[in-house]
N, C-alpha and C positions, 0 to 999 in steps of 0.2 A: 685666731682669726684669720690666720692665712688657711688655715683648712675648710674653715668656711669660704673666704673667698674662691678659692682653686678648685674646693670638691661639691659647691654648691651654687654658687654668684654666677660664675662663670659660667659652665655647662647650663645653666638655666637660661641665661641672656644668649648662649650660643644658640639652645635649640629654640627660644621663640623667636630669634632672629631668621634663622633656616626653615623653620615651619611657616612661619609667614611669608616668606619670601617664596616657598613651593606652590604653597596655596595660591599666592597674587600670580605667580607665571601660569598657572594650571587655570585660572579665571582669565587672564587676557589672551591665553592660547583660544579660549572656546570664545571668547569675545570679538574676534581676528576679522572672522569672517561671520558676516549677518545672517546668513541663511542658514549657516551651520551651526550658529547660535541659536535661531528658532528651534533647529530639531534637535540640537543637542541634548543629553541626558545626563542629568546633572549628578547622575550617582557617582562618577569618578570623583568629582571633585568635594563634593559629601563623603565620601570614603577617606580620603584623605584626610579632610580636616578632622572627621572623627576619629582618625588613628593619631594624628599629631596631637589632638587636646588628649587623649588617652595616655600617650607616652609621655607628655609632659606632668599629668597630675600622677603618673605611678613613679616616677622622677622626686615629685614632691613627696609621696606617701612615701618611698624608699631611704631619700637621704634627709627628710624634717627632723625625724626625731634624733639622728646622729648631730644635725647642727644643734638642738634643743641643747643636748648633752654637753656638747664643744662651748655653747654660751654658758650655760651653768656653770660649768668646772672651769671655766676663764673668768667671769665676773659674779660666781656666787660661791657658796661653799662646795669643796668638792664631794665631802664626807657627807653631803644630805643627800647626793644620787642615789636614786634607790636600786640595788643591784641589779634586778629585773631589767631596770630600763637601761643600765649600763652594759647590762650583756646583749636586750634584745636592739636597743638603737644600731651597732656595728651588724649587727646580723641582717638586719633590713639594708643598711647601705650597702653591705656587700652582696645582697641580693638583686639589685638593680639591677645587673647585666645580664640577669636570666629573662627579665620582664620584656625587653624588647623584643627580641627574637620571638616569644610566647604571642606577645602584642600583633609582630607581624603576622604571624601564620593563621591567626583566629580571623584578623581582617582582611589577609590577602585572599582574593577570590578565586587567583588561579594557584 
């Protein structure tokens, strides 16, 4: 349960909190000047929001199988975990550090 809390729930909560506030601050900045607000290109806000959602989804894709295996081993019979799932789940979790830079490179226009 500690592994799930530390490696899955806490980072997911931090990501939601941070990405929400980044999106909110961009929105507040764009609405600060009314004339600028009317002429503002919304592409920056849309891009940041899309990138945030994709990063959260990729985190879920990477860490959910490992969390399921951990819960299964904790509350179920660990001998019934298929060997393929026992191997693939940690590999997905370890590959999560690779996703964020790739998403940023693809999503960043500069």
